[in-house]
C-alpha positions as CSV (number, residue, x, y, z in Angstrom):
1,M,69.7,75.5,-2.2
2,A,65.1,74.2,-2.2
3,S,63.7,74.2,1.2
4,S,61.5,71.4,2.8
5,S,57.9,70.8,2.1
6,S,54.9,69.3,3.2
7,S,56.0,66.5,0.4
8,S,59.2,65.9,1.9
9,F,57.0,63.9,4.6
10,A,54.5,62.5,2.2
11,R,54.2,58.5,1.9
12,P,56.1,56.9,-1.0
13,S,54.3,54.2,-3.3
14,T,57.4,51.7,-2.0
15,R,56.8,52.3,2.2
16,P,55.0,48.9,3.5
17,D,52.2,49.2,4.8
18,E,54.3,47.9,8.3
19,I,56.2,51.0,8.4
20,H,54.0,52.7,7.4
21,S,51.6,52.1,10.4
22,L,54.3,51.5,12.6
23,L,54.8,56.0,11.9
24,T,51.5,56.7,11.5
25,G,50.7,54.9,15.6
26,V,51.5,54.0,19.2
27,E,55.3,52.3,18.3
28,R,56.4,55.1,17.1
29,Y,59.3,55.5,19.1
30,N,59.8,51.7,20.8
31,P,63.5,50.9,20.4
32,Q,62.5,47.2,20.5
33,N,60.8,48.5,16.5
34,I,64.6,50.1,15.2
35,G,66.1,46.8,13.2
36,M,62.4,47.1,11.1
37,L,63.7,51.1,10.3
38,K,67.4,50.3,9.8
39,A,66.1,47.0,7.7
40,Y,64.0,49.8,5.6
41,L,66.3,52.4,5.6
42,A,68.9,49.6,3.9
43,H,66.4,49.1,1.4
44,Q,65.9,53.3,0.3
45,C,69.7,53.2,-0.3
46,A,69.5,50.1,-2.8
47,N,66.8,51.7,-4.9
48,P,68.7,54.0,-7.5
49,D,65.2,56.2,-8.5
50,P,65.1,59.5,-6.9
51,S,61.1,60.0,-6.5
52,T,61.0,56.2,-4.8
53,N,64.0,56.3,-2.9
54,H,63.6,58.7,0.6
55,D,61.8,58.3,3.1
56,L,62.8,61.6,5.2
57,M,59.8,60.7,7.8
58,A,60.7,57.6,8.1
59,N,64.5,58.8,8.3
60,L,63.8,60.5,11.6
61,A,62.0,58.1,13.0
62,L,65.6,55.7,13.0
63,L,67.4,59.0,14.8
64,K,64.7,60.3,16.9
65,M,65.3,56.6,18.2
66,Y,69.2,57.2,18.6
67,Q,68.6,60.0,20.4
68,F,66.0,58.6,22.7
69,N,68.4,55.8,23.5
70,P,71.9,56.3,22.7
71,A,73.4,53.0,23.5
72,E,71.5,51.3,20.1
73,L,73.5,54.0,17.6
74,D,75.0,53.1,14.9
75,V,76.9,55.5,13.0
76,D,76.8,54.0,9.8
77,A,73.1,54.4,9.8
78,V,73.4,58.1,10.8
79,R,75.5,58.1,8.2
80,R,73.4,56.6,5.8
81,V,70.4,59.0,6.8
82,L,72.0,61.8,6.1
83,A,74.0,60.4,2.9
84,K,70.6,60.3,1.6
85,A,68.9,64.2,2.5
86,L,72.4,65.1,0.6
87,I,71.2,64.2,-2.3
88,S,66.8,65.0,-1.3
89,P,65.4,67.6,-3.9
90,A,64.2,69.6,-0.8
91,Q,67.8,70.4,0.4
92,G,66.2,71.3,4.7
93,D,65.7,67.7,4.2
94,F,69.4,67.4,5.4
95,N,69.2,70.0,8.4
96,L,66.1,68.8,9.2
97,C,68.3,65.3,10.3
98,L,70.9,67.4,11.9
99,Y,68.9,68.9,14.4
100,L,68.9,65.1,15.6
101,L,72.2,64.4,16.2
102,S,74.5,65.3,19.2
103,D,77.7,67.2,18.6
104,E,79.2,64.2,19.8
105,I,78.0,62.4,16.2
106,C,77.9,65.0,14.0
107,K,82.4,65.3,15.3
108,T,82.9,61.7,14.2
109,A,84.5,61.0,10.7
110,P,81.4,60.2,8.0
111,I,79.5,62.9,9.9
112,D,81.9,65.7,9.8
113,K,82.6,64.9,6.6
114,L,79.2,65.5,4.8
115,L,78.9,67.9,6.7
116,V,81.8,69.8,5.2
117,L,80.8,68.1,1.6
118,R,77.0,70.2,3.0
119,D,78.5,73.2,3.5
120,Y,80.2,73.3,0.3
121,L,76.5,72.1,-1.6
122,E,75.4,75.3,0.1
123,R,77.7,77.2,-0.9
124,A,78.0,76.1,-5.2
125,E,81.6,75.1,-4.8
126,F,80.4,72.0,-7.0
127,D,84.3,71.0,-8.0
128,K,85.9,71.3,-4.3
129,F,82.3,69.0,-3.2
130,W,83.7,66.6,-5.9
131,G,87.2,67.2,-4.9
132,E,86.4,66.3,-1.1
133,M,84.1,62.5,-1.8
134,Y,86.8,61.9,-4.0
135,G,90.7,63.7,-4.3
136,G,90.0,64.9,0.2
137,G,91.5,64.1,2.8
138,D,94.4,61.2,4.9
139,E,95.1,58.7,1.8
140,D,94.5,55.6,4.3
141,E,91.1,57.3,3.4
142,D,88.3,55.6,1.5
143,D,87.1,58.7,0.1
144,E,83.9,57.6,-0.9
145,S,83.1,55.8,2.8
146,V,80.1,58.2,3.0
147,V,78.3,56.9,0.5
148,D,79.5,53.9,0.4
149,G,75.9,52.1,-0.4
150,I,74.6,54.3,-1.5
151,A,72.6,53.6,-4.6
152,G,72.2,56.6,-7.4
153,F,74.0,59.5,-5.5
154,D,76.0,60.6,-8.3
155,S,73.4,60.8,-10.1
156,G,71.1,62.0,-7.9
157,L,73.9,64.9,-6.9
158,R,73.7,65.8,-10.6
159,R,69.7,66.0,-10.6
160,L,70.4,68.8,-8.3
161,I,73.5,70.2,-9.9
162,L,72.1,70.7,-12.5
163,G,69.4,72.7,-12.0
164,E,71.4,74.9,-10.1
165,I,72.5,75.4,-13.3
166,T,70.2,76.2,-15.8
167,S,68.3,78.1,-13.0
168,T,71.1,80.2,-12.9
169,Y,72.4,79.9,-16.3
170,Q,71.4,81.3,-20.7
171,T,75.2,80.3,-21.5
172,I,78.2,78.7,-20.2
173,Q,81.2,77.0,-21.0
174,A,80.5,72.6,-21.1
175,K,84.1,72.7,-19.5
176,L,82.9,75.0,-16.5
177,V,79.5,72.6,-16.4
178,G,82.0,69.8,-16.9
179,T,83.8,71.2,-13.8
180,M,80.4,71.2,-11.6
181,V,79.1,67.9,-12.6
182,N,81.8,66.3,-12.3
183,L,82.0,64.8,-15.9
184,D,84.4,65.1,-18.7
185,E,83.8,66.7,-22.4
186,E,82.1,63.8,-23.8
187,A,79.8,63.1,-21.2
188,V,79.0,66.4,-20.4
189,L,78.2,66.7,-24.4
190,R,75.9,64.0,-23.9
191,L,73.9,65.3,-21.4
192,A,73.6,68.0,-23.4
193,K,71.9,65.9,-25.9
194,E,69.9,64.4,-24.0
195,H,67.8,67.6,-22.2
196,G,68.2,68.7,-26.5
197,W,70.7,71.7,-24.8
198,G,71.9,73.2,-27.9
199,V,76.3,73.4,-27.9
200,S,78.8,75.7,-29.9
201,E,81.3,75.4,-31.9
202,T,83.5,76.9,-29.5
203,G,81.9,75.3,-26.3
204,V,79.2,76.9,-25.1
205,V,75.6,75.5,-23.9
206,S,72.8,77.5,-24.3
207,L,70.1,76.2,-21.6
208,P,67.1,77.2,-22.0
209,L,64.8,80.5,-20.7
210,K,63.6,79.9,-17.5
211,A,62.1,82.5,-15.7
212,E,64.3,82.3,-12.8
213,N,67.2,82.9,-15.7
214,E,65.8,85.2,-17.7
215,A,67.4,88.7,-17.2
216,R,64.1,91.4,-17.3
217,A,64.8,94.7,-16.1
218,T,64.3,96.7,-14.0
219,V,62.6,100.3,-13.6
220,I,62.4,102.4,-10.4
221,S,60.5,104.8,-10.2
222,E,60.2,107.8,-7.0
223,S,57.8,110.1,-5.9
224,I,58.3,113.2,-5.4
225,K,55.7,115.4,-3.6
226,F,55.8,119.0,-5.3
227,E,56.3,121.4,-1.6
228,Q,59.8,119.2,-1.6
229,L,60.4,119.6,-5.7
230,T,60.1,123.4,-4.2
231,K,62.5,123.1,-1.9
232,I,64.9,121.2,-3.5
233,L,65.0,124.1,-6.1
234,A,65.5,126.7,-4.0
235,A,68.9,124.9,-1.6
236,A,69.9,124.7,-5.1
237,N,70.0,128.5,-6.4
238,S,71.2,129.5,-2.9
239,V,74.1,127.6,-4.2
């Protein structure tokens, strides 16, 4: 997965001026502004547009507020911050958020589950990810609770997984794609059509060549000095 970059801290077009002033001014860590940052987080979570719905800088400021003011901690807000970071194109965002959390917070049920999901994503065990999110845990648990209220979570996650698929494979079985993105065969065929991918009669999807998935021959050359060559020949003759 991709690492975090300076683009993660760029001002989203949807960041209100009052939030921008807060983040860049002396009031950045005033606990009286926790409510404002939480309201802005809720606004991000209600926005399904992946290009404008994640403000890492603001969400890190909220987590820092909780670090400085543990009595104000809202675990559900922390859950939302991490869930947003989980589907950020810059996957390092999740770990940046995690660095501001105590071990105690990480042991709470929703945060612990998000950590399990993060590990599955990092290991590209996508089928286990979907199974854990929608089919794992106790029967009494709400298995969707860790992504409740996060608009566009599934589509954002699929976008990340498809990026991994197209960077890794030139051809792949449509059935396997379906398992990786948690879609049935018909939905995968629609997805292939949307992206202009070819699908054979045997269900093999052909993906466009990219620098990441193109096979290249590797030529290895070794330089042997004449003195070394004479020693090798002498050793061979003595056997």
